C-alpha positions as CSV (number, residue, x, y, z in Angstrom):
1,X,-22.1,211.0,244.0
2,X,-19.3,213.7,244.0
3,X,-15.7,212.3,243.3
4,X,-12.9,214.2,244.5
5,X,-9.7,214.3,242.6
6,X,-7.7,212.6,245.3
7,X,-10.3,209.6,245.0
8,X,-9.9,209.4,241.2
9,X,-6.3,209.6,241.6
10,X,-6.1,206.9,244.0
11,X,-8.5,204.7,241.9
12,X,-6.8,205.4,238.7
13,X,-3.4,204.3,240.3
14,X,-5.1,200.9,241.4
15,X,-6.1,200.5,237.8
16,X,-2.7,201.3,236.6
17,X,-1.2,198.8,238.9
18,X,-3.6,196.2,237.4
19,X,-2.7,197.3,233.9
20,X,0.9,196.9,234.6
21,X,0.7,193.4,236.0
22,X,-1.7,192.3,233.2
23,X,1.0,193.6,230.7
24,X,3.6,191.3,232.7
25,X,1.3,188.2,232.8
26,X,0.5,188.8,229.0
27,X,4.2,188.6,228.1
28,X,4.6,185.5,230.4
29,X,1.7,183.6,228.9
30,X,2.0,184.6,225.4
31,X,1.8,181.4,223.4
32,X,-0.6,179.6,225.7
33,X,-4.4,179.8,224.2
34,X,-6.2,179.5,227.3
35,X,-4.4,182.0,229.3
36,X,-4.5,184.6,226.2
37,X,-8.2,184.1,226.1
38,X,-8.9,184.6,229.9
39,X,-6.5,187.7,229.8
40,X,-8.5,189.3,227.0
41,X,-11.7,188.8,228.6
42,X,-10.7,190.4,231.7
43,X,-9.1,193.1,229.9
44,X,-12.1,194.4,228.4
45,X,-13.4,195.4,231.8
46,X,-10.1,197.3,232.4
47,X,-10.5,199.2,229.0
48,X,-14.0,200.2,230.1
49,X,-12.7,201.5,233.3
50,X,-9.9,203.5,231.7
51,X,-12.3,204.9,229.0
52,X,-14.5,205.9,231.8
53,X,-11.8,207.9,233.4
54,X,-10.8,209.4,230.3
55,X,-14.2,210.7,229.0
56,X,-16.9,210.5,231.3
57,X,-18.0,214.3,232.1
58,X,-17.5,213.7,235.8
59,X,-14.3,212.5,235.7
60,X,-13.4,215.3,232.9
61,X,-14.1,217.9,235.3
62,X,-12.1,216.6,238.2
63,X,-9.0,215.7,236.1
64,X,-6.3,217.9,234.7
65,X,-5.5,217.6,230.8
66,X,-2.5,216.1,231.9
67,X,-4.0,213.4,233.7
68,X,-6.3,212.7,230.9
69,X,-3.6,212.4,228.5
70,X,-1.8,210.1,230.3
71,X,-5.1,207.7,230.4
72,X,-5.2,208.5,226.6
73,X,-1.7,207.0,226.2
74,X,-2.7,203.7,228.5
75,X,-5.8,203.1,226.2
76,X,-3.9,203.7,222.9
77,X,-1.3,201.2,224.2
78,X,-4.0,198.9,225.3
79,X,-5.3,199.0,222.0
80,X,-2.0,197.8,220.0
81,X,-1.7,195.3,222.5
82,X,-5.2,193.9,222.1
83,X,-4.5,193.9,218.3
84,X,-1.5,191.9,218.8
85,X,-3.3,189.3,221.1
86,X,-6.1,188.8,219.1
87,X,-3.7,188.0,216.1
88,X,-1.9,185.5,218.1
89,X,-5.2,183.9,219.2
90,X,-6.2,183.6,215.7
91,X,-3.2,181.9,214.6
92,X,-2.6,179.7,217.9
93,X,-4.6,177.0,216.4
94,X,-2.8,177.2,213.1
95,X,0.7,176.7,214.4
96,X,2.2,174.8,217.5
97,X,4.4,177.0,220.0
98,X,8.1,177.1,219.3
99,X,10.2,176.4,222.4
100,X,13.8,178.1,223.0
101,X,16.3,175.2,221.9
102,X,19.1,176.9,222.2
103,X,20.0,175.8,225.8
104,X,17.4,172.9,226.3
105,X,18.1,170.6,223.6
106,X,16.4,167.3,224.9
107,X,12.7,167.4,223.2
108,X,11.5,164.6,225.1
109,X,11.7,166.7,228.7
110,X,10.1,169.8,229.6
111,X,12.5,171.4,231.9
112,X,11.0,173.8,234.4
113,X,13.3,176.3,236.6
114,X,11.7,177.5,239.6
115,X,13.6,180.4,241.5
116,X,12.6,180.6,245.3
117,X,13.8,184.3,246.5
118,X,14.7,185.0,250.1
119,X,14.0,187.2,252.8
120,X,12.7,190.8,251.9
121,X,13.6,190.1,248.1
122,X,11.3,189.5,245.2
123,X,10.4,187.2,242.4
124,X,12.5,189.7,240.0
125,X,15.8,189.1,242.1
126,X,19.1,189.7,240.3
127,X,19.4,185.5,240.4
128,X,16.0,185.3,238.4
129,X,17.0,187.7,236.0
130,X,20.4,185.6,235.5
131,X,18.8,182.7,235.1
132,X,16.1,183.6,232.6
133,X,18.7,185.7,230.6
134,X,20.5,182.4,230.2
135,X,18.0,179.8,230.0
136,X,15.2,181.7,228.5
137,X,12.2,183.2,230.0
138,X,9.8,180.3,229.0
139,X,11.9,178.1,231.2
140,X,12.4,180.2,234.2
141,X,9.8,181.1,236.9
142,X,9.4,182.6,240.4
143,X,6.5,183.5,242.6
144,X,6.1,186.0,245.5
145,X,6.3,183.9,248.9
146,X,4.3,184.8,251.7
147,X,6.3,185.1,254.9
148,X,3.8,182.9,256.5
149,X,5.3,179.3,255.9
150,X,2.0,177.7,255.8
151,X,0.4,180.2,253.1
152,X,3.7,180.4,251.2
153,X,3.8,176.5,250.8
154,X,0.3,176.2,249.6
155,X,0.3,179.5,247.3
156,X,3.8,178.7,245.5
157,X,3.0,175.0,245.3
158,X,-0.4,176.0,243.2
159,X,1.5,178.1,241.2
160,X,3.9,175.7,240.4
161,X,1.3,173.1,239.7
162,X,0.0,175.5,237.2
163,X,3.0,176.0,235.5
164,X,3.4,172.2,235.0
165,X,-0.4,172.0,233.7
166,X,0.4,174.6,231.0
167,X,3.6,173.1,230.1
168,X,2.1,169.7,229.6
169,X,-0.6,171.3,227.6
170,X,1.9,173.0,225.4
171,X,3.7,169.8,224.7
172,X,0.7,167.7,224.3
173,X,1.5,165.5,227.0
174,X,-1.0,163.4,228.7
175,X,-1.8,163.5,232.4
176,X,0.3,160.3,233.1
177,X,3.4,161.7,231.4
178,X,4.7,163.0,234.3
179,X,8.4,161.3,233.5
180,X,8.2,164.2,230.9
181,X,8.9,167.2,233.3
182,X,11.9,167.9,235.0
183,X,12.1,170.3,237.7
184,X,14.9,172.4,239.0
185,X,14.3,174.3,242.4
186,X,16.8,177.0,242.8
187,X,16.6,178.4,246.5
188,X,18.4,181.4,247.6
189,X,18.8,181.8,251.5
190,X,15.5,181.7,253.0
191,X,14.0,180.8,249.7
192,X,16.0,177.5,250.2
193,X,13.7,176.4,253.1
194,X,10.6,176.5,250.8
195,X,12.4,175.1,247.9
196,X,13.7,172.1,250.6
197,X,10.0,171.7,251.8
198,X,8.7,171.5,248.3
199,X,10.9,169.4,246.7
200,X,9.7,166.7,248.7
201,X,6.1,166.8,247.6
202,X,7.2,167.7,244.2
203,X,9.6,165.0,244.0
204,X,6.7,162.1,244.6
205,X,5.5,162.8,241.0
206,X,8.0,164.5,238.9
207,X,12.1,164.5,238.3
208,X,13.0,167.0,240.9
209,X,16.9,168.5,241.3
210,X,17.4,170.7,244.3
211,X,20.0,174.0,244.0
212,X,20.3,175.8,247.4
213,X,22.6,179.1,247.5
214,X,23.7,180.1,250.8
215,X,20.6,178.4,252.4
216,X,18.5,179.5,255.6
217,X,17.3,175.9,256.5
218,X,16.4,177.1,259.7
219,X,14.6,180.6,259.3
220,X,13.8,180.7,263.3
221,X,17.6,181.4,263.8
222,X,17.2,184.7,262.0
223,X,14.3,185.9,264.5
224,X,16.8,188.2,266.1
225,X,17.8,190.2,263.1
226,X,14.1,190.8,262.3
227,X,12.0,191.2,265.1
228,X,9.2,192.9,263.5
229,X,8.5,189.3,262.1
230,X,9.4,187.4,265.0
231,X,6.1,185.6,265.4
232,X,5.8,184.6,261.8
233,X,9.4,183.4,261.8
234,X,8.9,181.1,264.8
235,X,6.1,178.9,262.7
236,X,9.0,177.9,260.8
237,X,10.5,174.3,261.6
238,X,13.9,173.5,260.5
239,X,14.7,171.4,257.6
240,X,17.4,169.0,257.7
241,X,19.9,168.9,254.8
242,X,18.3,166.8,251.9
243,X,20.0,164.2,249.8
244,X,20.2,164.7,246.1
245,X,20.7,168.5,246.5
246,X,23.5,170.7,245.4
247,X,24.8,173.4,248.1
248,X,26.6,176.6,247.0
249,X,28.1,177.9,250.2
250,X,29.8,181.1,250.9
251,X,32.3,180.3,253.6
252,X,32.3,183.6,255.0
253,X,28.7,184.7,254.5
254,X,28.0,187.9,256.6
255,X,24.4,186.9,257.4
256,X,24.4,183.2,258.0
257,X,27.0,181.1,259.8
258,X,27.2,177.7,257.6
259,X,29.7,176.2,259.8
260,X,27.4,173.7,261.4
261,X,25.7,173.0,258.0
262,X,29.2,172.3,256.3
263,X,30.0,170.0,258.9
264,X,26.8,168.1,258.3
265,X,27.2,167.8,254.7
266,X,30.9,166.7,254.9
267,X,30.4,164.4,257.7
268,X,27.3,162.6,256.7
269,X,26.2,160.3,254.1
270,X,23.9,162.3,252.2
271,X,23.2,160.1,249.1
272,X,24.1,162.3,245.9
273,X,24.2,165.4,247.6
274,X,27.2,168.0,246.6
275,X,28.7,171.0,248.0
276,X,30.6,173.6,246.5
277,X,32.4,176.2,249.1
278,X,33.3,179.4,247.9
279,X,35.9,181.7,249.9
280,X,35.5,185.0,248.4
281,X,31.6,185.2,247.9
282,X,29.2,187.1,250.0
283,X,25.7,186.4,251.3
284,X,24.1,187.7,247.9
285,X,26.3,185.3,245.7
286,X,25.6,187.7,242.8
287,X,29.1,187.9,241.3
288,X,31.3,185.9,239.3
289,X,30.3,182.8,241.4
290,X,26.9,182.7,240.1
291,X,28.4,181.5,236.8
292,X,29.0,178.3,238.7
293,X,25.0,177.7,239.3
294,X,24.6,178.4,235.9
295,X,27.0,175.8,234.8
296,X,25.7,173.4,237.1
297,X,22.2,173.7,236.2
298,X,23.0,173.6,232.4
299,X,24.5,170.2,232.9
300,X,21.2,169.1,234.5
301,X,19.2,170.1,231.7
302,X,21.6,168.9,228.9
């Protein structure tokens, strides 16, 4: 079978993407024995593939010296990380995972912050970066949300349940110790819709707080702005403002008109709902105003 350099290059790019993804996964799951074990086992197959591309005679004749050098560097990095992983795995049973207590001082609770990104954003959005920097990467998580509402709910809910399971194992909680888990769901723009929907389901089993930033609770209203996804956006059903939530709203949001929402929040009894209105903030809410979000969450987890 003859492989062209184009096919080899495309395949290598796919392998490189997997490799980069695995590295991210390793950093996030370091300290979790089961996750590390699974990752190590899957990485052996990746090493075999990379080695084939670097040393197999067929690949050797198709790839340039520079290309083979790049793959060799990937292999070297892999080996170094593998050694570190095996060392970590060996000592996991001899030591307990040490949590970052600089922010979370209440050892009786496992605080988990979940960030829900907005339309055309990503789990690595600036707000997520600020949350992780402030509260620690071990406590802040975000997941890519499909634009299809049904798929998004199913996939993100499963990811959150997975994190909760790991946290329970980490803290040696039993299956009935759900009171030991505190969830803080932080939504931005259209991510608020998903956060609100999942808060109802998650709130049945866990302590769950909702933080909504410039919320888009009826994504169908933005169909005119995104005609390319009109069919998917039409599948969303509006979410009514929920009790026990804190709303951070830019009065002059250039993307979403919050006039009706503000009237609803101010004019209705929504239990423990709170609202903070900012006159000079924009839709992104990434300026100094985001400090108020950090301070509010810090009060929740204190």
